[in-house]
SERO-4910 file (N, C-alpha, C, O; in steps of 0.05 Angstrom, whole numbers):
BEGIN
 pado doro    nc1    nc2    nc3   cac1   cac2   cac3    cc1    cc2    cc3    oc1    oc2    oc3
  Met    A    385   -293   -714    373   -314   -699    372   -307   -669    393   -301   -657
  Lys    A    349   -306   -658    345   -299   -630    347   -324   -613    334   -344   -617
  Ser    A    365   -323   -593    368   -346   -575    346   -345   -553    338   -324   -545
  Glu    A    338   -368   -545    317   -371   -525    329   -368   -497    351   -379   -492
  Cys    A    316   -354   -480    325   -350   -452    311   -371   -435    286   -373   -435
  Ile    A    326   -385   -419    314   -405   -401    310   -391   -374    329   -383   -361
  Leu    A    285   -389   -366    278   -375   -341    276   -395   -318    267   -418   -322
  Pro    A    283   -387   -294    279   -405   -271    249   -408   -265    233   -390   -271
  Gly    A    241   -431   -254    213   -436   -248    202   -416   -228    178   -408   -230
  Asn    A    218   -408   -209    209   -388   -189    230   -366   -189    249   -367   -174
  Pro    A    226   -345   -205    246   -323   -207    253   -310   -181    276   -303   -176
  Leu    A    233   -306   -163    239   -293   -138    257   -310   -120    275   -299   -108
  Glu    A    253   -336   -120    270   -353   -104    298   -354   -116    318   -355   -102
  Phe    A    299   -354   -143    325   -353   -156    341   -328   -148    365   -329   -142
  Ile    A    328   -305   -148    340   -280   -139    350   -282   -111    372   -274   -104
  Arg    A    333   -292    -93    341   -295    -65    365   -313    -61    383   -306    -46
  Gln    A    366   -335    -76    389   -353    -74    414   -339    -85    436   -342    -73
  Cys    A    412   -325   -106    435   -311   -117    446   -290    -97    470   -288    -93
  Val    A    428   -275    -85    437   -255    -65    449   -270    -41    471   -261    -31
  Lys    A    437   -291    -31    447   -306     -8    474   -317    -14    491   -317      4
  Gln    A    479   -326    -38    505   -339    -46    525   -318    -56    546   -325    -66
  Gln    A    518   -292    -54    534   -270    -63    541   -273    -93    564   -267   -101
  Arg    A    522   -282   -109    525   -284   -138    510   -261   -151    491   -266   -166
  Val    A    518   -237   -145    505   -213   -155    525   -197   -171    547   -192   -162
  Leu    A    517   -189   -195    534   -171   -211    524   -143   -208    502   -136   -217
  Trp    A    540   -126   -196    533    -98   -191    543    -82   -215    566    -74   -216
  Thr    A    526    -78   -235    533    -64   -259    536    -34   -254    527    -24   -234
  Tyr    A    549    -21   -273    551      8   -272    524     21   -270    519     39   -254
  His    A    505     11   -286    478     22   -287    465     20   -259    454     40   -249
  Ile    A    466     -3   -247    452     -6   -220    467     11   -199    454     22   -182
  Asn    A    493     12   -201    508     28   -182    501     58   -184    498     71   -163
  Met    A    496     68   -208    488     95   -211    459    100   -200    454    120   -188
  Arg    A    441     81   -205    414     83   -195    413     82   -165    399     97   -152
  Leu    A    429     64   -153    431     63   -124    441     89   -112    430     99    -92
  Lys    A    462    100   -124    473    125   -115    452    148   -117    449    164    -98
  Glu    A    438    150   -140    418    171   -144    396    169   -123    386    190   -114
  Arg    A    389    145   -114    367    141    -95    377    137    -67    360    131    -49
  Ser    A    402    140    -62    414    137    -35    407    110    -23    399    109      1
  Ile    A    410     89    -39    404     62    -29    431     47    -28    447     48    -48
  Ser    A    437     35     -6    462     20     -4    459     -9    -13    437    -20    -14
  Arg    A    481    -21    -20    481    -49    -27    472    -66     -3    458    -86     -6
  Lys    A    479    -57     20    471    -71     45    441    -72     47    429    -92     55
  Ala    A    427    -50     39    398    -50     40    386    -70     21    367    -84     27
  Ile    A    398    -73     -3    389    -92    -22    392   -121    -11    373   -137    -12
  Ile    A    415   -126      0    421   -153     10    403   -160     35    393   -182     36
  Glu    A    401   -141     53    386   -146     78    356   -148     73    342   -160     90
  Ser    A    346   -137     52    317   -138     47    308   -160     29    285   -162     21
  Val    A    327   -178     21    321   -199      1    297   -216     10    282   -226     -7
  Ile    A    294   -222     35    272   -240     44    245   -228     39    226   -243     36
  Ser    A    243   -202     37    216   -190     33    211   -180      4    192   -166     -1
  Tyr    A    228   -188    -15    224   -180    -43    197   -190    -53    189   -212    -46
  Glu    A    185   -174    -69    160   -181    -83    162   -171   -111    173   -149   -116
  Ile    A    153   -186   -130    152   -177   -158    127   -160   -162    105   -169   -156
  Ile    A    130   -135   -171    107   -118   -174    101   -112   -204     79   -104   -210
  Glu    A    120   -118   -221    115   -116   -250    135   -133   -265    157   -138   -255
  Glu    A    127   -143   -288    144   -160   -304    145   -151   -333    125   -141   -344
  Tyr    A    168   -155   -345    173   -148   -373    185   -173   -386    209   -173   -392
  Pro    A    169   -193   -391    180   -218   -402    192   -216   -431    208   -232   -439
  Asp    A    183   -196   -446    192   -193   -473    211   -170   -477    212   -159   -499
  Asp    A    225   -162   -456    244   -140   -458    265   -147   -479    270   -170   -485
  Lys    A    278   -126   -490    296   -129   -513    318   -150   -509    322   -167   -526
  Tyr    A    333   -150   -487    355   -168   -483    349   -193   -467    358   -215   -473
  Phe    A    334   -190   -446    326   -212   -429    302   -203   -412    299   -179   -408
  Pro    A    287   -222   -401    264   -215   -385    273   -199   -360    294   -204   -348
  Lys    A    256   -179   -353    262   -162   -329    237   -161   -312    215   -168   -321
  Ser    A    241   -151   -287    218   -147   -270    224   -125   -250    248   -119   -245
  Gly    A    203   -113   -239    206    -93   -218    201   -106   -191    183   -123   -189
  His    A    216    -99   -171    213   -111   -145    209    -90   -123    217    -67   -127
  Ile    A    196    -98   -102    192    -80    -79    200    -96    -54    197   -121    -53
  Ser    A    208    -82    -34    216    -94     -9    206    -77     14    199    -54     10
  Asp    A    204    -89     37    195    -73     60    217    -58     74    213    -47     96
  Tyr    A    241    -58     63    264    -43     74    261    -14     66    271     -5     45
  Asp    A    247      2     82    242     30     76    230     34     48    238     53     34
  Ile    A    211     17     41    198     19     15    218     20     -8    218     39    -24
  Leu    A    234      0    -10    254     -3    -30    242    -14    -56    229    -35    -55
  Val    A    245      0    -78    235    -10   -104    259    -12   -123    274      7   -127
  Ile    A    262    -36   -135    284    -41   -153    273    -51   -179    255    -68   -179
  Thr    A    283    -41   -201    275    -52   -227    300    -62   -241    322    -52   -237
  Gly    A    296    -82   -258    319    -92   -273    320   -121   -273    338   -133   -285
***
């Protein structure tokens, strides 16, 4: 039985609020990606205001995902 995922009405605003309220889970996977790309957590947090969704994967295996871009030195984040 597949459980239904309830998505926020405005995913980008939801992400901004989570970052602003420091409700971010820095997983092993993202920490490795940030290290590979020489991106700091500070860069992620400071660029939150300029996030844009550039691609979406609503039917991904575990939960919906999207790719984001920011104007902080052309920061691109997926996940």
